[in-house]
PyMOL Python script that loads the backbone (N, CA, C, O; Angstrom):
from pymol import cmd

cmd.read_pdbstr("""\
ATOM      1  N   UNK A   1      -8.156  -3.058  17.759  1.00  0.00           N
ATOM      2  CA  UNK A   1      -7.325  -2.833  17.308  1.00  0.00           C
ATOM      3  C   UNK A   1      -7.692  -1.321  16.270  1.00  0.00           C
ATOM      4  O   UNK A   1      -8.788  -1.363  15.711  1.00  0.00           O
ATOM      5  N   UNK A   2      -7.023  -0.335  16.077  1.00  0.00           N
ATOM      6  CA  UNK A   2      -7.169   0.815  15.705  1.00  0.00           C
ATOM      7  C   UNK A   2      -7.033   0.670  13.849  1.00  0.00           C
ATOM      8  O   UNK A   2      -5.997   0.134  13.459  1.00  0.00           O
ATOM      9  N   UNK A   3      -7.949   1.089  12.868  1.00  0.00           N
ATOM     10  CA  UNK A   3      -7.191   1.139  11.791  1.00  0.00           C
ATOM     11  C   UNK A   3      -8.197   1.817  11.038  1.00  0.00           C
ATOM     12  O   UNK A   3      -9.412   1.882  11.226  1.00  0.00           O
ATOM     13  N   UNK A   4      -7.430   2.336  10.102  1.00  0.00           N
ATOM     14  CA  UNK A   4      -8.067   3.172   9.010  1.00  0.00           C
ATOM     15  C   UNK A   4      -8.683   2.801   7.404  1.00  0.00           C
ATOM     16  O   UNK A   4      -7.869   2.813   6.481  1.00  0.00           O
ATOM     17  N   UNK A   5     -10.137   2.477   7.116  1.00  0.00           N
ATOM     18  CA  UNK A   5     -10.442   2.147   5.996  1.00  0.00           C
ATOM     19  C   UNK A   5     -11.323   3.284   5.532  1.00  0.00           C
ATOM     20  O   UNK A   5     -12.096   3.916   6.251  1.00  0.00           O
ATOM     21  N   UNK A   6     -11.130   3.450   4.360  1.00  0.00           N
ATOM     22  CA  UNK A   6     -11.528   4.711   3.361  1.00  0.00           C
ATOM     23  C   UNK A   6     -11.598   6.085   4.156  1.00  0.00           C
ATOM     24  O   UNK A   6     -12.516   6.890   4.001  1.00  0.00           O
ATOM     25  N   UNK A   7     -10.609   6.254   4.960  1.00  0.00           N
ATOM     26  CA  UNK A   7     -10.415   7.739   5.554  1.00  0.00           C
ATOM     27  C   UNK A   7     -11.057   7.602   6.960  1.00  0.00           C
ATOM     28  O   UNK A   7     -10.862   8.492   7.787  1.00  0.00           O
ATOM     29  N   UNK A   8     -11.710   6.669   7.218  1.00  0.00           N
ATOM     30  CA  UNK A   8     -12.796   6.372   8.606  1.00  0.00           C
ATOM     31  C   UNK A   8     -11.985   5.524   9.599  1.00  0.00           C
ATOM     32  O   UNK A   8     -11.651   4.386   9.271  1.00  0.00           O
ATOM     33  N   UNK A   9     -11.607   6.099  10.968  1.00  0.00           N
ATOM     34  CA  UNK A   9     -10.983   5.235  11.754  1.00  0.00           C
ATOM     35  C   UNK A   9     -12.062   4.449  12.203  1.00  0.00           C
ATOM     36  O   UNK A   9     -13.220   4.855  12.304  1.00  0.00           O
ATOM     37  N   UNK A  10     -11.443   2.697  12.617  1.00  0.00           N
ATOM     38  CA  UNK A  10     -12.393   1.934  13.318  1.00  0.00           C
ATOM     39  C   UNK A  10     -11.802   1.611  14.346  1.00  0.00           C
ATOM     40  O   UNK A  10     -10.600   1.876  14.380  1.00  0.00           O
ATOM     41  N   UNK A  11     -12.349   1.014  15.391  1.00  0.00           N
ATOM     42  CA  UNK A  11     -11.609  -0.026  16.138  1.00  0.00           C
ATOM     43  C   UNK A  11     -12.455  -1.288  16.235  1.00  0.00           C
ATOM     44  O   UNK A  11     -13.630  -1.364  16.594  1.00  0.00           O
ATOM     45  N   UNK A  12     -11.467  -2.468  15.766  1.00  0.00           N
ATOM     46  CA  UNK A  12     -11.876  -3.850  15.898  1.00  0.00           C
ATOM     47  C   UNK A  12     -11.332  -4.301  16.636  1.00  0.00           C
ATOM     48  O   UNK A  12     -10.313  -3.815  17.125  1.00  0.00           O
ATOM     49  N   UNK A  13     -12.108  -5.947  17.122  1.00  0.00           N
ATOM     50  CA  UNK A  13     -11.550  -7.052  17.727  1.00  0.00           C
ATOM     51  C   UNK A  13     -11.729  -8.334  16.997  1.00  0.00           C
ATOM     52  O   UNK A  13     -12.824  -8.366  16.436  1.00  0.00           O
ATOM     53  N   UNK A  14     -11.014  -9.395  16.824  1.00  0.00           N
ATOM     54  CA  UNK A  14     -10.971 -10.272  16.076  1.00  0.00           C
ATOM     55  C   UNK A  14     -12.731 -10.826  16.384  1.00  0.00           C
ATOM     56  O   UNK A  14     -13.602 -10.866  15.515  1.00  0.00           O
ATOM     57  N   UNK A  15     -12.877 -11.144  17.601  1.00  0.00           N
ATOM     58  CA  UNK A  15     -14.277 -12.132  18.289  1.00  0.00           C
ATOM     59  C   UNK A  15     -15.445 -11.132  17.829  1.00  0.00           C
ATOM     60  O   UNK A  15     -16.600 -11.559  17.798  1.00  0.00           O
ATOM     61  N   UNK A  16     -15.120  -9.633  17.423  1.00  0.00           N
ATOM     62  CA  UNK A  16     -16.081  -8.670  17.199  1.00  0.00           C
ATOM     63  C   UNK A  16     -16.307  -8.851  15.811  1.00  0.00           C
ATOM     64  O   UNK A  16     -17.453  -8.676  15.396  1.00  0.00           O
ATOM     65  N   UNK A  17     -15.433  -9.162  15.050  1.00  0.00           N
ATOM     66  CA  UNK A  17     -15.661  -9.289  13.307  1.00  0.00           C
ATOM     67  C   UNK A  17     -16.340 -10.717  13.445  1.00  0.00           C
ATOM     68  O   UNK A  17     -17.467 -10.886  12.980  1.00  0.00           O
ATOM     69  N   UNK A  18     -15.844 -11.468  13.909  1.00  0.00           N
ATOM     70  CA  UNK A  18     -16.594 -13.070  13.965  1.00  0.00           C
ATOM     71  C   UNK A  18     -18.075 -13.449  14.000  1.00  0.00           C
ATOM     72  O   UNK A  18     -18.764 -14.229  13.342  1.00  0.00           O
ATOM     73  N   UNK A  19     -18.364 -12.417  15.243  1.00  0.00           N
ATOM     74  CA  UNK A  19     -19.324 -12.293  15.352  1.00  0.00           C
ATOM     75  C   UNK A  19     -20.525 -11.469  14.471  1.00  0.00           C
ATOM     76  O   UNK A  19     -21.740 -11.661  14.518  1.00  0.00           O
ATOM     77  N   UNK A  20     -19.863 -10.610  13.754  1.00  0.00           N
ATOM     78  CA  UNK A  20     -20.474  -9.766  12.811  1.00  0.00           C
ATOM     79  C   UNK A  20     -20.860 -10.453  11.335  1.00  0.00           C
ATOM     80  O   UNK A  20     -21.765 -10.154  10.556  1.00  0.00           O
ATOM     81  N   UNK A  21     -19.851 -11.465  11.250  1.00  0.00           N
ATOM     82  CA  UNK A  21     -19.966 -12.302  10.113  1.00  0.00           C
ATOM     83  C   UNK A  21     -20.835 -13.673  10.211  1.00  0.00           C
ATOM     84  O   UNK A  21     -21.309 -14.354   9.301  1.00  0.00           O
ATOM     85  N   UNK A  22     -20.886 -13.846  11.585  1.00  0.00           N
ATOM     86  CA  UNK A  22     -21.710 -15.073  11.537  1.00  0.00           C
ATOM     87  C   UNK A  22     -23.214 -14.746  11.125  1.00  0.00           C
ATOM     88  O   UNK A  22     -23.895 -13.769  11.436  1.00  0.00           O
ATOM     89  N   UNK A  23     -23.550 -15.905  10.293  1.00  0.00           N
ATOM     90  CA  UNK A  23     -24.832 -16.192   9.694  1.00  0.00           C
ATOM     91  C   UNK A  23     -24.842 -14.966   8.254  1.00  0.00           C
ATOM     92  O   UNK A  23     -25.803 -14.416   7.716  1.00  0.00           O
ATOM     93  N   UNK A  24     -23.580 -14.876   8.008  1.00  0.00           N
ATOM     94  CA  UNK A  24     -23.814 -14.094   6.782  1.00  0.00           C
ATOM     95  C   UNK A  24     -23.087 -14.824   5.642  1.00  0.00           C
ATOM     96  O   UNK A  24     -21.875 -15.021   5.730  1.00  0.00           O
ATOM     97  N   UNK A  25     -23.873 -15.276   4.453  1.00  0.00           N
ATOM     98  CA  UNK A  25     -23.543 -16.300   3.596  1.00  0.00           C
ATOM     99  C   UNK A  25     -22.480 -15.877   3.013  1.00  0.00           C
ATOM    100  O   UNK A  25     -22.606 -14.687   2.728  1.00  0.00           O
ATOM    101  N   UNK A  26     -21.169 -16.448   2.606  1.00  0.00           N
ATOM    102  CA  UNK A  26     -20.330 -16.042   1.954  1.00  0.00           C
ATOM    103  C   UNK A  26     -20.553 -16.034   0.096  1.00  0.00           C
ATOM    104  O   UNK A  26     -20.991 -17.078  -0.387  1.00  0.00           O
ATOM    105  N   UNK A  27     -20.280 -15.002  -0.744  1.00  0.00           N
ATOM    106  CA  UNK A  27     -20.134 -15.140  -1.717  1.00  0.00           C
ATOM    107  C   UNK A  27     -19.187 -15.854  -2.561  1.00  0.00           C
ATOM    108  O   UNK A  27     -18.309 -16.376  -1.874  1.00  0.00           O
ATOM    109  N   UNK A  28     -19.070 -16.038  -3.672  1.00  0.00           N
ATOM    110  CA  UNK A  28     -18.128 -16.667  -4.578  1.00  0.00           C
ATOM    111  C   UNK A  28     -16.959 -16.645  -4.056  1.00  0.00           C
ATOM    112  O   UNK A  28     -17.155 -15.532  -3.567  1.00  0.00           O
ATOM    113  N   UNK A  29     -15.707 -16.933  -3.659  1.00  0.00           N
ATOM    114  CA  UNK A  29     -14.539 -16.766  -3.417  1.00  0.00           C
ATOM    115  C   UNK A  29     -13.515 -16.296  -4.656  1.00  0.00           C
ATOM    116  O   UNK A  29     -12.762 -17.135  -5.152  1.00  0.00           O
ATOM    117  N   UNK A  30     -13.523 -15.328  -4.988  1.00  0.00           N
ATOM    118  CA  UNK A  30     -12.641 -14.812  -6.259  1.00  0.00           C
ATOM    119  C   UNK A  30     -11.742 -13.734  -5.597  1.00  0.00           C
ATOM    120  O   UNK A  30     -12.173 -12.900  -4.800  1.00  0.00           O
ATOM    121  N   UNK A  31     -10.482 -13.827  -5.993  1.00  0.00           N
ATOM    122  CA  UNK A  31      -9.478 -12.657  -5.759  1.00  0.00           C
ATOM    123  C   UNK A  31      -9.139 -12.472  -4.080  1.00  0.00           C
ATOM    124  O   UNK A  31      -9.279 -13.504  -3.425  1.00  0.00           O
ATOM    125  N   UNK A  32      -8.860 -11.680  -3.599  1.00  0.00           N
ATOM    126  CA  UNK A  32      -8.604 -11.605  -2.086  1.00  0.00           C
ATOM    127  C   UNK A  32      -9.707 -12.095  -1.303  1.00  0.00           C
ATOM    128  O   UNK A  32     -10.874 -11.709  -1.354  1.00  0.00           O
ATOM    129  N   UNK A  33      -9.073 -13.230  -0.375  1.00  0.00           N
ATOM    130  CA  UNK A  33     -10.049 -13.214   0.740  1.00  0.00           C
ATOM    131  C   UNK A  33      -9.624 -13.548   1.837  1.00  0.00           C
ATOM    132  O   UNK A  33      -8.426 -13.334   2.021  1.00  0.00           O
ATOM    133  N   UNK A  34     -10.446 -14.208   3.009  1.00  0.00           N
ATOM    134  CA  UNK A  34     -10.225 -14.102   4.213  1.00  0.00           C
ATOM    135  C   UNK A  34     -11.036 -15.131   5.037  1.00  0.00           C
ATOM    136  O   UNK A  34     -12.263 -15.059   5.105  1.00  0.00           O
ATOM    137  N   UNK A  35     -10.334 -16.066   5.646  1.00  0.00           N
ATOM    138  CA  UNK A  35     -10.910 -17.021   6.276  1.00  0.00           C
ATOM    139  C   UNK A  35     -11.295 -16.718   7.742  1.00  0.00           C
ATOM    140  O   UNK A  35     -10.525 -16.117   8.491  1.00  0.00           O
ATOM    141  N   UNK A  36     -12.649 -17.205   8.165  1.00  0.00           N
ATOM    142  CA  UNK A  36     -13.205 -16.775   9.147  1.00  0.00           C
ATOM    143  C   UNK A  36     -13.994 -17.655   9.612  1.00  0.00           C
ATOM    144  O   UNK A  36     -15.088 -17.940   9.125  1.00  0.00           O
ATOM    145  N   UNK A  37     -13.511 -18.129  10.552  1.00  0.00           N
ATOM    146  CA  UNK A  37     -14.100 -19.879  11.287  1.00  0.00           C
ATOM    147  C   UNK A  37     -13.371 -20.854   9.819  1.00  0.00           C
ATOM    148  O   UNK A  37     -12.257 -20.866   9.295  1.00  0.00           O
ATOM    149  N   UNK A  38     -14.877 -21.709   9.514  1.00  0.00           N
ATOM    150  CA  UNK A  38     -14.536 -22.081   8.388  1.00  0.00           C
ATOM    151  C   UNK A  38     -15.226 -21.901   7.046  1.00  0.00           C
ATOM    152  O   UNK A  38     -15.612 -22.698   6.191  1.00  0.00           O
ATOM    153  N   UNK A  39     -15.247 -20.701   7.146  1.00  0.00           N
ATOM    154  CA  UNK A  39     -15.699 -19.965   5.876  1.00  0.00           C
ATOM    155  C   UNK A  39     -15.084 -19.167   4.764  1.00  0.00           C
ATOM    156  O   UNK A  39     -14.980 -17.993   5.119  1.00  0.00           O
ATOM    157  N   UNK A  40     -14.794 -19.302   3.970  1.00  0.00           N
ATOM    158  CA  UNK A  40     -13.755 -18.002   3.247  1.00  0.00           C
ATOM    159  C   UNK A  40     -14.723 -17.081   2.333  1.00  0.00           C
ATOM    160  O   UNK A  40     -15.287 -17.468   1.309  1.00  0.00           O
ATOM    161  N   UNK A  41     -14.793 -15.991   2.812  1.00  0.00           N
ATOM    162  CA  UNK A  41     -15.167 -14.716   2.298  1.00  0.00           C
ATOM    163  C   UNK A  41     -14.592 -13.728   1.495  1.00  0.00           C
ATOM    164  O   UNK A  41     -13.546 -13.234   1.916  1.00  0.00           O
ATOM    165  N   UNK A  42     -15.111 -13.270   0.270  1.00  0.00           N
ATOM    166  CA  UNK A  42     -14.248 -12.107  -0.349  1.00  0.00           C
ATOM    167  C   UNK A  42     -13.912 -10.831   0.579  1.00  0.00           C
ATOM    168  O   UNK A  42     -14.907 -10.278   1.048  1.00  0.00           O
ATOM    169  N   UNK A  43     -12.771 -10.332   0.883  1.00  0.00           N
ATOM    170  CA  UNK A  43     -12.393  -9.123   1.237  1.00  0.00           C
ATOM    171  C   UNK A  43     -13.459  -8.138   1.605  1.00  0.00           C
ATOM    172  O   UNK A  43     -13.835  -7.701   2.692  1.00  0.00           O
ATOM    173  N   UNK A  44     -13.898  -7.883   0.147  1.00  0.00           N
ATOM    174  CA  UNK A  44     -14.839  -6.600   0.211  1.00  0.00           C
ATOM    175  C   UNK A  44     -16.206  -6.874   0.557  1.00  0.00           C
ATOM    176  O   UNK A  44     -16.964  -5.905   0.605  1.00  0.00           O
ATOM    177  N   UNK A  45     -16.637  -7.967   0.797  1.00  0.00           N
ATOM    178  CA  UNK A  45     -17.500  -8.245   1.248  1.00  0.00           C
ATOM    179  C   UNK A  45     -17.797  -8.081   3.026  1.00  0.00           C
ATOM    180  O   UNK A  45     -18.823  -7.665   3.564  1.00  0.00           O
ATOM    181  N   UNK A  46     -16.474  -8.579   3.701  1.00  0.00           N
ATOM    182  CA  UNK A  46     -16.346  -8.651   4.733  1.00  0.00           C
ATOM    183  C   UNK A  46     -16.142  -7.087   5.236  1.00  0.00           C
ATOM    184  O   UNK A  46     -16.636  -6.733   6.307  1.00  0.00           O
ATOM    185  N   UNK A  47     -15.339  -6.107   4.356  1.00  0.00           N
ATOM    186  CA  UNK A  47     -15.354  -5.155   4.671  1.00  0.00           C
ATOM    187  C   UNK A  47     -16.646  -3.969   4.787  1.00  0.00           C
ATOM    188  O   UNK A  47     -16.732  -2.971   5.501  1.00  0.00           O
ATOM    189  N   UNK A  48     -17.447  -4.458   3.918  1.00  0.00           N
ATOM    190  CA  UNK A  48     -18.857  -3.820   3.564  1.00  0.00           C
ATOM    191  C   UNK A  48     -19.552  -4.240   4.662  1.00  0.00           C
ATOM    192  O   UNK A  48     -20.340  -3.412   5.118  1.00  0.00           O
ATOM    193  N   UNK A  49     -19.479  -5.296   5.213  1.00  0.00           N
ATOM    194  CA  UNK A  49     -20.535  -5.759   6.558  1.00  0.00           C
ATOM    195  C   UNK A  49     -19.870  -4.875   7.579  1.00  0.00           C
ATOM    196  O   UNK A  49     -20.552  -4.046   8.181  1.00  0.00           O
ATOM    197  N   UNK A  50     -18.333  -5.023   7.858  1.00  0.00           N
ATOM    198  CA  UNK A  50     -18.018  -4.494   9.151  1.00  0.00           C
ATOM    199  C   UNK A  50     -17.986  -3.065   9.208  1.00  0.00           C
ATOM    200  O   UNK A  50     -18.352  -2.581  10.280  1.00  0.00           O
ATOM    201  N   UNK A  51     -17.603  -2.210   8.227  1.00  0.00           N
ATOM    202  CA  UNK A  51     -17.618  -0.864   8.210  1.00  0.00           C
ATOM    203  C   UNK A  51     -19.099  -0.329   7.749  1.00  0.00           C
ATOM    204  O   UNK A  51     -19.406   0.863   7.746  1.00  0.00           O
ATOM    205  N   UNK A  52     -19.859  -1.268   7.408  1.00  0.00           N
ATOM    206  CA  UNK A  52     -21.326  -0.594   6.839  1.00  0.00           C
ATOM    207  C   UNK A  52     -21.090   0.688   5.644  1.00  0.00           C
ATOM    208  O   UNK A  52     -21.644   1.772   5.832  1.00  0.00           O
ATOM    209  N   UNK A  53     -20.474   0.523   4.767  1.00  0.00           N
ATOM    210  CA  UNK A  53     -19.714   1.336   3.910  1.00  0.00           C
ATOM    211  C   UNK A  53     -19.808   0.356   2.800  1.00  0.00           C
ATOM    212  O   UNK A  53     -19.790  -0.869   2.916  1.00  0.00           O
ATOM    213  N   UNK A  54     -19.959   1.383   1.188  1.00  0.00           N
ATOM    214  CA  UNK A  54     -20.268   0.511   0.149  1.00  0.00           C
ATOM    215  C   UNK A  54     -19.223   0.453   0.012  1.00  0.00           C
ATOM    216  O   UNK A  54     -18.425   1.294   0.423  1.00  0.00           O
ATOM    217  N   UNK A  55     -18.837  -0.960  -0.848  1.00  0.00           N
ATOM    218  CA  UNK A  55     -17.520  -1.491  -1.281  1.00  0.00           C
ATOM    219  C   UNK A  55     -16.705  -0.704  -2.028  1.00  0.00           C
ATOM    220  O   UNK A  55     -15.480  -0.701  -1.911  1.00  0.00           O
ATOM    221  N   UNK A  56     -17.466   0.117  -2.966  1.00  0.00           N
ATOM    222  CA  UNK A  56     -16.743   1.053  -4.022  1.00  0.00           C
ATOM    223  C   UNK A  56     -15.737   2.070  -2.858  1.00  0.00           C
ATOM    224  O   UNK A  56     -14.701   2.508  -3.360  1.00  0.00           O
ATOM    225  N   UNK A  57     -15.942   2.360  -1.705  1.00  0.00           N
ATOM    226  CA  UNK A  57     -15.589   3.084  -1.093  1.00  0.00           C
ATOM    227  C   UNK A  57     -13.955   2.938  -0.813  1.00  0.00           C
ATOM    228  O   UNK A  57     -13.109   3.827  -0.917  1.00  0.00           O
ATOM    229  N   UNK A  58     -13.773   1.600  -0.440  1.00  0.00           N
ATOM    230  CA  UNK A  58     -12.468   1.225  -0.088  1.00  0.00           C
ATOM    231  C   UNK A  58     -11.796   0.275  -0.973  1.00  0.00           C
ATOM    232  O   UNK A  58     -12.440  -0.119  -1.945  1.00  0.00           O
ATOM    233  N   UNK A  59     -10.392  -0.235  -0.762  1.00  0.00           N
ATOM    234  CA  UNK A  59      -9.883  -1.095  -1.888  1.00  0.00           C
ATOM    235  C   UNK A  59      -9.295  -2.569  -0.526  1.00  0.00           C
ATOM    236  O   UNK A  59      -8.788  -2.626   0.594  1.00  0.00           O
ATOM    237  N   UNK A  60      -9.752  -3.412  -1.494  1.00  0.00           N
ATOM    238  CA  UNK A  60      -9.231  -4.565  -1.016  1.00  0.00           C
ATOM    239  C   UNK A  60      -8.312  -4.923   0.507  1.00  0.00           C
ATOM    240  O   UNK A  60      -8.517  -5.400   1.622  1.00  0.00           O
ATOM    241  N   UNK A  61      -6.863  -4.163  -0.548  1.00  0.00           N
ATOM    242  CA  UNK A  61      -5.781  -3.894   0.188  1.00  0.00           C
ATOM    243  C   UNK A  61      -5.925  -3.600   1.805  1.00  0.00           C
ATOM    244  O   UNK A  61      -5.497  -4.285   2.735  1.00  0.00           O
ATOM    245  N   UNK A  62      -6.715  -2.280   1.846  1.00  0.00           N
ATOM    246  CA  UNK A  62      -7.103  -1.618   3.070  1.00  0.00           C
ATOM    247  C   UNK A  62      -7.905  -2.698   4.107  1.00  0.00           C
ATOM    248  O   UNK A  62      -7.766  -2.601   5.326  1.00  0.00           O
ATOM    249  N   UNK A  63      -8.640  -3.592   3.571  1.00  0.00           N
ATOM    250  CA  UNK A  63      -9.468  -4.383   4.732  1.00  0.00           C
ATOM    251  C   UNK A  63      -8.412  -5.883   4.474  1.00  0.00           C
ATOM    252  O   UNK A  63      -8.565  -6.840   5.232  1.00  0.00           O
ATOM    253  N   UNK A  64      -7.677  -5.919   3.676  1.00  0.00           N
ATOM    254  CA  UNK A  64      -6.590  -7.239   3.680  1.00  0.00           C
ATOM    255  C   UNK A  64      -5.666  -6.784   5.079  1.00  0.00           C
ATOM    256  O   UNK A  64      -5.250  -7.622   5.879  1.00  0.00           O
ATOM    257  N   UNK A  65      -5.499  -5.736   5.175  1.00  0.00           N
ATOM    258  CA  UNK A  65      -4.420  -4.992   6.180  1.00  0.00           C
ATOM    259  C   UNK A  65      -4.663  -5.479   7.448  1.00  0.00           C
ATOM    260  O   UNK A  65      -3.894  -6.141   8.145  1.00  0.00           O
ATOM    261  N   UNK A  66      -5.903  -5.069   7.729  1.00  0.00           N
ATOM    262  CA  UNK A  66      -6.858  -4.330   9.048  1.00  0.00           C
ATOM    263  C   UNK A  66      -7.149  -6.360   9.373  1.00  0.00           C
ATOM    264  O   UNK A  66      -6.954  -6.894  10.466  1.00  0.00           O
ATOM    265  N   UNK A  67      -7.574  -7.014   8.246  1.00  0.00           N
ATOM    266  CA  UNK A  67      -7.981  -8.188   8.862  1.00  0.00           C
ATOM    267  C   UNK A  67      -6.775  -8.785   9.349  1.00  0.00           C
ATOM    268  O   UNK A  67      -6.823  -9.198  10.508  1.00  0.00           O
ATOM    269  N   UNK A  68      -5.572  -8.939   8.639  1.00  0.00           N
ATOM    270  CA  UNK A  68      -4.181  -9.664   8.580  1.00  0.00           C
ATOM    271  C   UNK A  68      -3.379  -9.255  10.016  1.00  0.00           C
ATOM    272  O   UNK A  68      -2.490  -9.801  10.671  1.00  0.00           O
ATOM    273  N   UNK A  69      -4.214  -7.923  10.169  1.00  0.00           N
ATOM    274  CA  UNK A  69      -3.146  -7.337  11.739  1.00  0.00           C
ATOM    275  C   UNK A  69      -4.047  -7.954  12.867  1.00  0.00           C
ATOM    276  O   UNK A  69      -3.432  -8.265  13.887  1.00  0.00           O
ATOM    277  N   UNK A  70      -5.382  -8.182  12.859  1.00  0.00           N
ATOM    278  CA  UNK A  70      -6.097  -8.893  13.604  1.00  0.00           C
ATOM    279  C   UNK A  70      -5.756 -10.314  13.910  1.00  0.00           C
ATOM    280  O   UNK A  70      -5.795 -10.961  14.957  1.00  0.00           O
ATOM    281  N   UNK A  71      -5.398 -10.618  12.641  1.00  0.00           N
ATOM    282  CA  UNK A  71      -4.692 -12.321  13.024  1.00  0.00           C
ATOM    283  C   UNK A  71      -5.629 -13.086  12.126  1.00  0.00           C
ATOM    284  O   UNK A  71      -5.518 -14.288  12.369  1.00  0.00           O
ATOM    285  N   UNK A  72      -6.580 -12.820  11.104  1.00  0.00           N
ATOM    286  CA  UNK A  72      -7.066 -13.617  10.320  1.00  0.00           C
ATOM    287  C   UNK A  72      -6.278 -13.967   9.011  1.00  0.00           C
ATOM    288  O   UNK A  72      -5.522 -13.247   8.359  1.00  0.00           O
ATOM    289  N   UNK A  73      -6.592 -15.038   8.840  1.00  0.00           N
ATOM    290  CA  UNK A  73      -5.598 -15.675   7.225  1.00  0.00           C
ATOM    291  C   UNK A  73      -6.532 -15.250   6.265  1.00  0.00           C
ATOM    292  O   UNK A  73      -7.755 -15.279   6.129  1.00  0.00           O
ATOM    293  N   UNK A  74      -5.136 -14.674   5.380  1.00  0.00           N
ATOM    294  CA  UNK A  74      -6.230 -14.077   4.325  1.00  0.00           C
ATOM    295  C   UNK A  74      -5.296 -14.421   2.763  1.00  0.00           C
ATOM    296  O   UNK A  74      -4.235 -13.878   2.458  1.00  0.00           O
ATOM    297  N   UNK A  75      -5.949 -15.331   2.043  1.00  0.00           N
ATOM    298  CA  UNK A  75      -5.652 -15.674   0.640  1.00  0.00           C
ATOM    299  C   UNK A  75      -6.089 -15.160  -0.072  1.00  0.00           C
ATOM    300  O   UNK A  75      -6.890 -14.260   0.178  1.00  0.00           O
ATOM    301  N   UNK A  76      -5.649 -15.616  -1.620  1.00  0.00           N
ATOM    302  CA  UNK A  76      -6.064 -15.277  -2.911  1.00  0.00           C
ATOM    303  C   UNK A  76      -6.703 -16.454  -3.792  1.00  0.00           C
ATOM    304  O   UNK A  76      -6.259 -17.578  -4.031  1.00  0.00           O
ATOM    305  N   UNK A  77      -7.658 -15.953  -4.118  1.00  0.00           N
ATOM    306  CA  UNK A  77      -8.363 -17.284  -5.083  1.00  0.00           C
ATOM    307  C   UNK A  77      -8.674 -17.184  -6.066  1.00  0.00           C
ATOM    308  O   UNK A  77      -9.614 -16.390  -6.115  1.00  0.00           O
ATOM    309  N   UNK A  78      -8.366 -17.635  -7.176  1.00  0.00           N
ATOM    310  CA  UNK A  78      -8.395 -17.082  -8.591  1.00  0.00           C
ATOM    311  C   UNK A  78      -9.707 -17.532  -9.072  1.00  0.00           C
ATOM    312  O   UNK A  78     -10.266 -18.449  -8.471  1.00  0.00           O
ATOM    313  N   UNK A  79     -10.310 -16.929 -10.191  1.00  0.00           N
ATOM    314  CA  UNK A  79     -11.697 -17.241 -10.871  1.00  0.00           C
ATOM    315  C   UNK A  79     -11.432 -18.319 -11.709  1.00  0.00           C
ATOM    316  O   UNK A  79     -12.389 -18.942 -12.171  1.00  0.00           O
ATOM    317  N   UNK A  80     -10.155 -18.682 -12.015  1.00  0.00           N
ATOM    318  CA  UNK A  80     -10.392 -20.311 -12.834  1.00  0.00           C
ATOM    319  C   UNK A  80      -9.253 -21.225 -11.733  1.00  0.00           C
ATOM    320  O   UNK A  80      -8.173 -20.783 -11.340  1.00  0.00           O
ATOM    321  N   UNK A  81      -9.804 -22.503 -11.413  1.00  0.00           N
ATOM    322  CA  UNK A  81      -8.791 -23.339 -10.795  1.00  0.00           C
ATOM    323  C   UNK A  81      -7.772 -23.524 -11.756  1.00  0.00           C
ATOM    324  O   UNK A  81      -7.833 -23.546 -12.985  1.00  0.00           O
ATOM    325  N   UNK A  82      -6.569 -23.689 -10.762  1.00  0.00           N
ATOM    326  CA  UNK A  82      -5.224 -24.285 -11.720  1.00  0.00           C
ATOM    327  C   UNK A  82      -5.655 -25.511 -12.092  1.00  0.00           C
ATOM    328  O   UNK A  82      -6.338 -26.178 -11.315  1.00  0.00           O
ATOM    329  N   UNK A  83      -5.276 -26.017 -13.458  1.00  0.00           N
ATOM    330  CA  UNK A  83      -5.021 -26.867 -13.992  1.00  0.00           C
ATOM    331  C   UNK A  83      -4.334 -28.108 -13.193  1.00  0.00           C
ATOM    332  O   UNK A  83      -3.407 -27.777 -12.455  1.00  0.00           O
ATOM    333  N   UNK A  84      -4.641 -29.397 -13.238  1.00  0.00           N
ATOM    334  CA  UNK A  84      -3.829 -30.389 -12.504  1.00  0.00           C
ATOM    335  C   UNK A  84      -3.123 -30.980 -13.493  1.00  0.00           C
ATOM    336  O   UNK A  84      -3.757 -31.307 -14.496  1.00  0.00           O
ATOM    337  N   UNK A  85      -1.978 -31.193 -13.451  1.00  0.00           N
ATOM    338  CA  UNK A  85      -0.970 -31.856 -14.248  1.00  0.00           C
ATOM    339  C   UNK A  85      -0.679 -33.201 -13.282  1.00  0.00           C
ATOM    340  O   UNK A  85      -0.644 -33.289 -12.055  1.00  0.00           O
ATOM    341  N   UNK A  86      -0.490 -34.181 -14.297  1.00  0.00           N
ATOM    342  CA  UNK A  86       0.026 -35.810 -13.547  1.00  0.00           C
ATOM    343  C   UNK A  86       1.669 -35.865 -14.020  1.00  0.00           C
ATOM    344  O   UNK A  86       2.132 -35.660 -15.142  1.00  0.00           O
ATOM    345  N   UNK A  87       2.158 -36.107 -13.150  1.00  0.00           N
ATOM    346  CA  UNK A  87       3.449 -36.107 -13.361  1.00  0.00           C
ATOM    347  C   UNK A  87       3.931 -37.113 -14.133  1.00  0.00           C
ATOM    348  O   UNK A  87       5.053 -36.937 -14.609  1.00  0.00           O
ATOM    349  N   UNK A  88       3.220 -38.378 -14.435  1.00  0.00           N
ATOM    350  CA  UNK A  88       3.629 -39.583 -15.030  1.00  0.00           C
ATOM    351  C   UNK A  88       3.400 -39.207 -16.524  1.00  0.00           C
ATOM    352  O   UNK A  88       4.033 -39.911 -17.311  1.00  0.00           O
ATOM    353  N   UNK A  89       2.656 -38.281 -17.041  1.00  0.00           N
ATOM    354  CA  UNK A  89       2.568 -37.894 -18.195  1.00  0.00           C
ATOM    355  C   UNK A  89       3.541 -37.628 -18.981  1.00  0.00           C
ATOM    356  O   UNK A  89       3.320 -37.244 -20.129  1.00  0.00           O
TER     357      UNK A  89
END
""", "prot")
cmd.dss("prot")
cmd.show_as("cartoon", "prot")
cmd.util.cbc("prot")
cmd.orient("prot")
């Protein structure tokens, strides 16, 4: 699939992205993230690996759109876990 990230065109295939990310240790999942295999990666980390560009050159939204179009599941993780409430209180 052809996509543009930071004004540069790229042709990606889902299996190609999975192969590029195999062996890469995920950074802490905060903000926009993508699930690849059984791991959750920040989209900026994935964008940096697959495009070989500095992560300041593109937005998380650009990478999220591309990965979603490829068929990956994108989620948003918050920095602070949501408080749990007991419904019986």
